[in-house]
C-alpha positions as CSV (number, residue, x, y, z in Angstrom):
1,M,14.8,-20.4,19.9
2,H,17.1,-17.5,20.7
3,P,16.3,-15.4,23.7
4,I,14.2,-12.3,22.8
5,P,16.2,-9.1,23.4
6,V,14.6,-7.1,26.2
7,Q,14.0,-4.0,24.0
8,H,11.9,-6.1,21.7
9,L,9.8,-7.9,24.3
10,I,6.0,-7.3,24.6
11,S,5.9,-6.6,28.3
12,A,2.1,-6.7,28.5
13,P,-0.8,-7.0,26.0
14,L,-2.0,-3.6,24.7
15,K,-5.6,-2.9,25.4
16,Q,-6.7,-0.6,22.7
17,D,-9.9,0.7,24.2
18,T,-10.3,4.1,22.5
19,Y,-11.2,5.1,18.9
20,L,-10.9,8.4,17.2
21,V,-14.1,10.1,16.2
22,N,-15.0,13.8,15.7
23,G,-11.7,14.9,17.3
24,L,-12.1,12.8,20.4
25,L,-10.4,9.7,21.6
26,K,-13.7,8.0,22.7
27,K,-13.7,5.2,25.3
28,W,-14.8,1.8,24.0
29,E,-16.8,-0.3,26.4
30,G,-18.1,-2.9,24.0
31,P,-16.9,-6.3,22.8
32,T,-13.2,-6.7,21.8
33,T,-11.1,-8.9,19.5
34,E,-7.8,-10.4,20.6
35,V,-4.8,-9.7,18.4
36,Y,-2.2,-12.5,18.2
37,S,1.3,-12.8,16.7
38,T,2.4,-16.1,15.1
39,I,5.7,-15.4,16.8
40,S,6.2,-17.4,20.0
41,S,7.5,-15.8,23.1
42,T,8.0,-19.1,24.9
43,E,10.3,-22.1,24.3
44,A,7.3,-24.4,23.5
45,Y,5.7,-22.8,20.5
46,A,2.5,-20.8,21.2
47,P,1.1,-17.7,19.5
48,T,1.7,-14.5,21.5
49,L,-1.2,-12.4,22.7
50,L,-0.3,-8.8,21.7
51,G,-3.5,-7.1,22.8
52,T,-7.1,-6.4,22.1
53,I,-9.0,-4.0,19.8
54,P,-12.6,-2.9,19.7
55,A,-15.0,-5.1,17.7
56,M,-17.2,-2.3,16.3
57,G,-20.3,-2.5,14.2
58,E,-23.0,-0.5,12.4
59,A,-23.6,2.1,15.1
60,E,-19.9,3.1,15.1
61,A,-19.8,3.1,11.3
62,H,-22.7,5.6,11.2
63,E,-21.0,7.7,14.0
64,V,-17.7,8.2,12.0
65,V,-19.6,8.9,8.8
66,E,-21.6,11.6,10.5
67,A,-18.4,13.1,12.0
68,A,-16.6,13.1,8.6
69,V,-19.7,14.5,6.8
70,A,-19.9,17.3,9.4
71,A,-16.2,18.1,8.9
72,Y,-16.8,18.5,5.2
73,N,-20.1,20.3,5.7
74,N,-20.9,20.4,2.0
75,G,-17.6,22.0,1.2
76,Q,-18.0,24.7,3.9
77,G,-16.1,22.9,6.7
78,L,-13.0,24.3,8.3
79,W,-10.7,21.8,6.7
80,P,-11.8,21.9,3.1
81,T,-11.8,25.7,3.1
82,M,-8.6,26.1,5.1
83,K,-5.6,27.8,3.6
84,V,-3.0,25.4,2.1
85,A,-0.3,26.8,4.4
86,D,-2.5,26.1,7.4
87,R,-3.2,22.5,6.3
88,I,0.5,22.0,5.9
89,K,1.2,23.3,9.4
90,C,-1.2,20.6,10.8
91,M,0.6,17.9,8.8
92,Q,4.0,19.2,10.0
93,N,2.7,19.0,13.6
94,F,1.5,15.4,13.0
95,V,4.8,14.2,11.6
96,K,6.8,15.8,14.4
97,Q,4.8,13.8,16.9
98,M,4.9,10.7,14.8
99,K,8.7,10.6,14.8
100,E,8.6,10.2,18.6
101,T,6.7,6.8,18.2
102,R,9.4,5.1,16.0
103,D,10.5,2.5,18.5
104,E,7.0,1.5,19.5
105,V,5.7,1.3,16.0
106,V,8.7,-0.7,14.8
107,K,8.2,-3.2,17.6
108,F,4.6,-3.8,16.6
109,L,5.6,-4.1,12.9
110,M,7.9,-7.0,13.9
111,W,5.4,-8.8,16.2
112,E,2.2,-8.2,14.2
113,I,3.4,-9.0,10.6
114,G,6.8,-10.6,11.2
115,K,8.8,-8.0,9.3
116,S,12.5,-7.9,10.1
117,L,13.9,-5.2,12.4
118,D,15.8,-3.6,9.5
119,D,12.8,-3.6,7.1
120,S,10.5,-2.3,9.9
121,Q,12.8,0.6,10.6
122,K,13.0,1.3,6.9
123,E,9.3,1.3,6.6
124,F,8.9,3.8,9.4
125,D,11.6,6.1,8.1
126,R,10.4,5.9,4.5
127,T,6.9,6.9,5.7
128,I,8.3,9.9,7.5
129,E,10.2,10.9,4.3
130,Y,7.1,10.3,2.3
131,I,5.1,12.8,4.4
132,Y,7.9,15.4,4.1
133,Q,8.1,14.9,0.3
134,T,4.3,15.2,0.0
135,I,4.3,18.5,1.9
136,E,7.0,19.8,-0.5
137,D,5.1,18.6,-3.6
138,Y,1.9,20.2,-2.3
139,K,3.8,23.5,-1.8
140,Q,4.9,23.3,-5.4
141,L,1.4,22.5,-6.6
142,D,0.1,25.5,-4.7
143,R,2.8,27.8,-6.1
144,N,2.0,26.7,-9.6
145,S,-1.7,27.6,-9.0
146,A,-1.1,30.9,-7.3
147,R,-1.8,33.0,-10.4
148,F,-4.5,33.9,-12.9
149,N,-4.6,32.6,-16.5
150,K,-6.2,34.5,-19.3
151,S,-7.8,32.9,-22.4
152,Q,-10.3,34.2,-24.9
153,G,-11.2,37.1,-22.7
154,V,-11.7,35.0,-19.6
155,N,-9.5,35.3,-16.4
156,A,-9.3,32.1,-14.3
157,M,-7.6,30.9,-11.2
158,V,-7.3,27.1,-11.4
159,R,-6.6,25.1,-8.2
160,R,-7.2,21.5,-6.9
161,G,-10.0,21.0,-4.4
162,P,-11.2,18.2,-2.2
163,L,-13.8,15.7,-3.2
164,G,-15.4,14.8,0.1
165,V,-15.3,11.9,2.6
166,V,-12.6,9.2,2.0
167,L,-12.8,5.6,3.2
168,C,-9.2,4.4,3.6
169,L,-8.4,0.7,4.0
170,G,-4.7,-0.3,4.0
171,P,-2.9,-3.6,3.6
172,Y,-1.3,-5.8,6.2
173,N,2.1,-6.2,4.4
174,Y,2.9,-2.5,4.6
175,P,0.4,-1.4,7.2
176,L,2.2,1.9,7.8
177,N,3.8,3.0,4.6
178,E,1.2,1.9,2.0
179,T,-1.6,3.0,4.3
180,F,-0.1,6.4,4.7
181,S,0.4,6.7,0.9
182,L,-3.4,6.9,0.9
183,L,-4.1,8.7,4.2
184,I,-1.6,11.6,3.9
185,P,-2.5,12.9,0.4
186,A,-6.2,12.4,1.1
187,I,-6.0,14.5,4.3
188,I,-3.7,17.2,3.1
189,M,-5.9,17.9,0.0
190,G,-8.8,18.8,2.3
191,N,-10.8,15.6,2.5
192,P,-12.1,14.2,5.8
193,V,-11.0,10.6,6.2
194,I,-12.4,7.4,7.8
195,F,-9.6,4.9,8.4
196,K,-10.0,1.3,9.3
197,P,-6.6,-0.5,10.0
198,A,-5.8,-3.8,8.5
199,K,-6.4,-7.0,10.4
200,H,-2.7,-7.6,10.8
201,G,-0.8,-4.4,11.7
202,V,-3.6,-2.9,13.7
203,L,-1.9,-2.3,17.0
204,L,0.9,-0.3,15.5
205,I,-1.6,2.5,14.8
206,S,-2.3,2.9,18.6
207,P,0.9,4.9,19.3
208,L,-0.2,7.4,16.6
209,L,-3.8,8.0,17.8
210,E,-2.9,11.0,20.0
211,A,-0.9,12.6,17.2
212,F,-3.8,12.3,14.8
213,Q,-6.2,13.6,17.5
214,S,-4.1,16.7,18.4
215,S,-2.9,17.6,14.9
216,F,-6.1,18.0,12.9
217,P,-9.5,19.7,13.4
218,K,-12.3,17.5,14.6
219,G,-13.8,15.0,12.1
220,V,-10.9,15.3,9.7
221,I,-9.5,11.9,10.6
222,N,-11.6,9.2,12.2
223,I,-10.2,5.8,13.1
224,V,-12.4,2.7,13.7
225,Y,-11.8,-1.0,14.3
226,G,-13.6,-4.2,13.4
227,R,-14.2,-6.6,10.6
228,G,-14.8,-5.1,7.1
229,R,-18.3,-6.5,6.8
230,D,-19.3,-5.0,10.2
231,V,-17.8,-1.6,9.7
232,A,-16.8,-0.8,6.1
233,S,-20.0,-2.2,4.6
234,P,-22.4,0.1,6.5
235,I,-20.0,3.0,5.8
236,M,-20.3,2.4,2.1
237,K,-24.0,1.8,2.2
238,S,-24.5,5.3,3.7
239,G,-23.7,6.7,0.2
240,K,-21.7,9.4,1.9
241,I,-18.2,8.2,0.7
242,A,-16.7,10.2,-2.2
243,I,-13.5,8.2,-2.6
244,L,-12.8,4.5,-1.8
245,A,-9.0,4.2,-1.2
246,L,-8.0,0.6,-0.8
247,I,-4.9,-1.5,-1.1
248,G,-5.8,-5.1,-1.0
249,N,-7.6,-7.5,-3.3
250,S,-10.1,-6.9,-6.0
251,K,-12.9,-9.1,-4.4
252,S,-13.0,-6.7,-1.4
253,A,-12.9,-3.7,-3.7
254,I,-15.7,-4.9,-5.8
255,A,-17.8,-5.9,-2.8
256,L,-17.5,-2.5,-1.3
257,Q,-18.2,-0.6,-4.5
258,D,-21.3,-2.6,-5.0
259,Q,-22.7,-1.5,-1.7
260,H,-22.4,2.2,-2.6
261,P,-25.9,3.4,-3.7
262,N,-24.4,5.9,-6.2
263,K,-21.4,4.1,-7.8
264,N,-21.2,6.8,-10.5
265,R,-20.2,9.3,-7.7
266,L,-17.6,7.1,-6.2
267,R,-14.0,7.7,-7.1
268,L,-11.6,4.8,-6.8
269,V,-8.0,4.7,-5.7
270,L,-7.1,1.0,-5.6
271,G,-3.9,-1.0,-5.4
272,L,-4.8,-4.6,-6.0
273,E,-3.3,-8.0,-7.0
274,A,-0.4,-8.6,-9.3
275,K,1.3,-11.7,-10.8
276,N,4.5,-9.9,-11.8
277,P,6.8,-12.1,-14.0
278,G,10.5,-12.2,-14.3
279,I,11.8,-12.9,-17.8
280,V,15.3,-14.3,-18.0
281,L,16.8,-14.1,-21.5
282,P,19.7,-16.3,-22.7
283,D,22.3,-13.6,-22.4
284,A,21.3,-12.4,-18.9
285,D,24.1,-11.8,-16.4
286,M,23.4,-14.9,-14.3
287,D,25.0,-13.6,-11.0
288,L,23.0,-10.4,-11.1
289,T,19.8,-12.1,-12.3
290,I,19.9,-14.7,-9.5
291,Q,20.5,-12.0,-6.9
292,E,17.6,-9.9,-8.1
293,C,15.3,-12.9,-8.5
294,V,16.0,-14.0,-4.9
295,M,15.1,-10.5,-3.6
296,G,12.2,-10.2,-6.0
297,T,10.6,-13.5,-5.1
298,L,11.3,-13.7,-1.4
299,S,11.7,-10.2,0.2
300,F,9.2,-10.2,3.1
301,N,8.5,-13.9,2.1
302,G,7.0,-12.8,-1.2
303,Q,4.2,-11.0,0.6
304,R,4.3,-8.0,-1.7
305,C,2.1,-7.1,-4.6
306,T,5.3,-6.1,-6.4
307,A,7.0,-9.5,-5.7
308,L,8.1,-11.6,-8.6
309,K,5.3,-14.3,-8.6
310,V,6.5,-16.3,-11.6
311,L,9.9,-16.7,-13.4
312,Y,10.1,-17.4,-17.1
313,V,13.6,-18.7,-17.9
314,H,14.8,-19.4,-21.4
315,E,15.3,-23.1,-21.9
316,S,19.0,-22.7,-22.9
317,V,19.9,-21.4,-19.5
318,V,17.2,-22.8,-17.2
319,D,19.3,-25.7,-15.9
320,D,22.1,-23.3,-14.9
321,F,19.7,-20.8,-13.4
322,I,17.9,-23.4,-11.3
323,A,21.1,-25.0,-10.0
324,R,22.4,-21.7,-8.7
325,F,19.1,-20.2,-7.7
326,K,18.1,-23.1,-5.5
327,E,21.4,-23.0,-3.7
328,K,20.9,-19.3,-2.9
329,V,17.3,-19.9,-1.7
330,D,18.3,-22.8,0.6
331,A,21.0,-20.6,2.1
332,L,18.6,-17.9,3.2
333,P,18.5,-17.5,7.0
334,Y,15.2,-18.0,8.8
335,G,14.5,-16.6,12.2
336,N,12.6,-14.0,14.3
337,P,12.5,-10.4,13.0
338,W,15.1,-9.0,15.5
339,E,17.7,-11.7,14.8
340,P,20.8,-10.3,13.0
341,G,21.0,-11.0,9.3
342,V,17.6,-12.7,9.2
343,F,15.9,-12.8,5.8
344,L,13.0,-15.2,6.1
345,T,10.6,-14.5,9.0
346,P,7.4,-15.9,10.4
347,L,4.3,-15.5,8.4
348,P,1.6,-13.3,10.0
349,E,-1.3,-15.3,8.7
350,K,-1.6,-18.6,10.7
351,E,-3.4,-20.3,7.7
352,K,-0.8,-19.2,5.1
353,P,1.5,-22.3,5.4
354,A,-1.4,-24.6,4.8
355,Y,-2.4,-22.6,1.7
356,I,1.1,-22.7,0.3
357,Q,1.1,-26.4,0.9
358,E,-2.1,-26.7,-1.1
359,L,-0.5,-24.9,-4.0
360,L,2.6,-27.1,-3.7
361,D,0.5,-30.3,-3.6
362,D,-1.6,-29.2,-6.6
363,A,1.5,-28.3,-8.6
364,T,3.3,-31.7,-7.9
365,Q,0.1,-33.6,-8.9
366,H,0.2,-31.8,-12.2
367,G,3.9,-32.6,-13.0
368,A,6.0,-30.1,-11.1
369,K,8.9,-31.0,-8.8
370,V,10.2,-29.3,-5.7
371,L,13.8,-28.6,-6.7
372,N,15.4,-27.2,-3.5
373,T,16.2,-29.4,-0.5
374,K,14.5,-27.3,2.1
375,G,11.4,-26.5,-0.1
376,G,8.1,-27.1,1.7
377,T,9.7,-27.8,5.1
378,H,7.1,-26.8,7.8
379,L,7.6,-24.9,11.0
380,P,4.8,-23.9,13.4
381,N,4.5,-20.5,11.8
382,Y,6.3,-20.9,8.5
383,I,6.8,-23.0,5.4
384,F,10.2,-22.9,3.7
385,P,10.3,-21.5,0.1
386,A,9.7,-24.1,-2.5
387,I,11.0,-23.8,-6.0
388,L,8.6,-25.6,-8.4
389,Y,9.5,-26.6,-12.0
390,P,8.2,-27.0,-14.6
391,V,5.0,-25.1,-13.9
392,N,2.1,-25.1,-16.4
393,K,-1.3,-23.7,-16.9
394,A,-3.1,-26.7,-15.3
395,M,-1.8,-25.7,-11.9
396,R,-3.4,-23.3,-9.4
397,L,0.0,-21.7,-8.8
398,Y,0.1,-20.5,-12.4
399,H,-3.2,-18.6,-12.0
400,E,-3.3,-17.6,-8.3
401,E,-1.3,-14.8,-6.7
402,Q,0.4,-16.9,-4.1
403,F,1.5,-13.9,-1.9
404,G,3.9,-16.2,0.0
405,P,7.1,-18.2,-0.2
406,I,6.6,-20.4,-3.2
407,I,8.4,-19.9,-6.6
408,P,7.1,-21.2,-9.9
409,I,9.5,-21.5,-12.8
410,I,8.3,-21.8,-16.4
411,P,10.8,-22.6,-19.3
412,F,10.3,-20.9,-22.6
413,K,11.7,-21.3,-26.1
414,D,10.1,-18.4,-27.9
415,I,9.7,-14.9,-26.2
416,Q,6.1,-14.8,-27.5
417,E,5.2,-17.5,-24.9
418,P,5.7,-15.2,-21.8
419,L,4.4,-12.2,-23.8
420,Q,1.2,-14.1,-24.7
421,D,0.7,-15.3,-21.1
422,M,1.1,-11.7,-19.9
423,A,-1.5,-10.5,-22.4
424,E,-4.0,-13.1,-21.3
425,S,-3.3,-12.5,-17.6
426,N,-5.9,-10.6,-15.4
427,Y,-3.0,-8.6,-14.0
428,G,-0.7,-5.9,-15.4
429,Q,1.4,-4.2,-12.8
430,Q,5.1,-4.8,-13.5
431,V,7.7,-7.1,-15.1
432,S,11.4,-7.7,-14.6
433,L,13.4,-8.2,-17.8
434,F,16.9,-9.8,-17.5
435,G,19.2,-9.5,-20.5
436,Q,21.7,-7.2,-22.3
437,D,21.4,-7.6,-26.1
438,I,20.0,-4.3,-27.3
439,K,18.5,-5.7,-30.5
440,T,16.4,-8.2,-28.3
441,I,15.6,-5.8,-25.5
442,A,14.5,-2.8,-27.5
443,P,11.4,-4.3,-29.1
444,L,10.6,-6.2,-25.9
445,I,10.5,-3.0,-23.9
446,D,8.2,-1.4,-26.5
447,T,5.8,-4.3,-26.1
448,L,6.1,-4.7,-22.3
449,V,5.2,-1.1,-21.6
450,N,1.8,-1.8,-23.2
451,L,1.2,-4.8,-21.0
452,V,2.3,-3.5,-17.6
453,C,3.0,-0.1,-16.1
454,R,6.6,-0.5,-15.1
455,V,9.4,-2.5,-16.8
456,N,12.3,-3.2,-14.5
457,L,15.5,-3.7,-16.5
458,N,17.9,-6.2,-14.8
459,S,16.3,-5.4,-11.4
460,S,13.4,-6.8,-9.3
461,C,10.0,-5.2,-9.2
462,Q,9.4,-2.6,-6.5
463,R,7.1,0.3,-5.6
464,G,9.7,3.0,-5.0
465,P,11.1,5.5,-5.3
466,D,7.9,7.3,-4.3
467,L,8.5,10.0,-6.9
468,Y,7.6,7.5,-9.7
469,P,4.1,6.5,-10.5
470,F,2.7,3.4,-8.9
471,T,-0.3,1.8,-10.7
472,G,-1.3,-1.1,-12.8
473,R,-3.5,-2.3,-15.7
474,K,-6.5,-4.6,-15.7
475,D,-7.2,-6.0,-12.2
476,S,-4.0,-4.7,-10.6
477,A,-5.0,-1.1,-9.9
478,V,-7.3,1.9,-10.4
479,G,-5.8,5.3,-10.2
480,T,-2.1,6.2,-9.8
481,L,-0.1,6.7,-6.6
482,S,3.2,8.5,-6.2
483,I,4.0,11.6,-4.3
484,H,3.0,13.7,-7.3
485,D,0.1,11.6,-8.6
486,A,-1.5,10.9,-5.2
487,L,-2.3,14.6,-4.6
488,R,-4.2,14.6,-7.9
489,S,-5.9,11.3,-7.2
490,F,-7.5,12.7,-4.0
491,S,-8.6,16.0,-5.5
492,I,-10.3,17.6,-8.5
493,R,-9.5,20.6,-10.6
494,T,-11.8,23.5,-9.8
495,F,-11.5,27.2,-10.7
496,V,-13.0,30.7,-10.5
497,A,-13.5,32.4,-13.9
498,S,-14.7,35.9,-14.9
499,K,-14.9,37.9,-18.1
500,D,-12.0,40.2,-18.5
501,N,-13.6,43.6,-18.0
502,A,-13.0,46.5,-15.6
503,Y,-15.9,45.7,-13.3
504,N,-14.8,42.0,-12.7
505,N,-11.1,42.9,-12.6
506,A,-11.7,45.4,-9.9
507,I,-13.5,42.8,-7.8
508,L,-10.7,40.3,-8.3
509,Q,-8.1,42.8,-7.3
510,E,-10.0,43.7,-4.2
511,L,-10.3,40.0,-3.3
512,L,-6.5,39.6,-3.7
513,D,-5.7,42.8,-1.7
514,S,-8.1,41.9,1.1
515,K,-6.9,38.3,1.4
516,A,-10.5,37.6,2.3
517,S,-10.7,34.4,0.2
518,N,-8.5,31.3,0.8
519,F,-9.1,30.3,-2.8
520,I,-8.5,33.6,-4.6
521,N,-5.0,34.5,-3.5
522,T,-1.5,34.6,-4.9
523,D,0.4,34.0,-1.6
524,Y,3.6,32.1,-2.3
525,I,4.5,29.3,0.1
526,L,8.2,28.9,0.4
């Protein structure tokens, strides 16, 4: 083990003994849960104690619900009725303070989830940029709404308004960026939010608590800790949640939905599982294809919903592909997140290597072989990526989203084979298509766009840029996220209308001149 650079050391465990509720950082005196990293800080391997968090329950769940409901106050609260310009000022104040926490948040990203230093820094910086872009898009949305429309003798001002209390649950693999892709648009559109951090990636929220507390009115953002069944379940059972915003797995989403007493009132914004395929056609540029497939399958150890989870390779090029692909995979450097040039890093879930081994064993029992020399090699907190071939439908690996370093390859003769598999799949997020013959690619694209929501041509699957819609079909998503779409996902069109006559027009003009209404105004935010 290389010595840990002093700037990346955890000097002492972080005791997170406050939680944010009703505008106060309230002291927690109850039971706590220890947070460990699978990264060792000693020569002899041992998990590292990073800190403790509150182990909250039903009482705290009700407390944050009451705070958020009071902040909304049946639509009469300060936040939902505030001028757009003033909500933007609050968000600008928050992001200004957030930028000061970069080093601390990046350190916890590395230790808590094993993300490389470079990728951790990128996640933080991308999140900052996301907030700024959201603010600019919200300004444009408001500018477009700052006018009256007239149709069939009716004047109307149409805007987007908040829906109510949001329960936000983010994922462990992007505990900052993807969580904030839910939090930021939900808050800025006027909704009070209850946020429970993910199990892994929870301490990195601690440096941001004061920024949240000081930037927004009381009850607008409430942050609680604990297991989902102990905290999220009673929150949903209250019936007070208007939007469930979750990035995770469909089982959790379904379980939470089922606990809401009025499911018809519950809006869903969900990013869920995917089994994104890569399809390699006979004429694919092999150098480019292998480069993109390595990145697509193994960036952050494959722990991304957008990762390539299965590779379909045409039988005429499969031997060449495998020979070159396995060489590239075995050459990938493994190490701790701060080590220069590292690509593969420790897995944050201590049980993940054993799960990957289960998939590997099952696949080999059903006829697959591990093709790369290092495949399946165990370390205390890792299992080296295994390339398995040929994979078939009898294997668990074919059906399950592995979310880790194991790569199934399926040969195909007829393009209808992968297309039929995609049609029968429970998932439909993205696909990567590798090839160059236009006569082949054109009809394929026309079919693939009806099976998934993003077709990546000669490139690996990904979420960004954040300007583009991020969603999925079937079990992969509900609702659409992007800078533009997220503002709409967390709001509803609402408007004021009046018949076009002298009496009403005089009232509307007086409303505009007096600036007494935050809704009826034509102020232009630059």
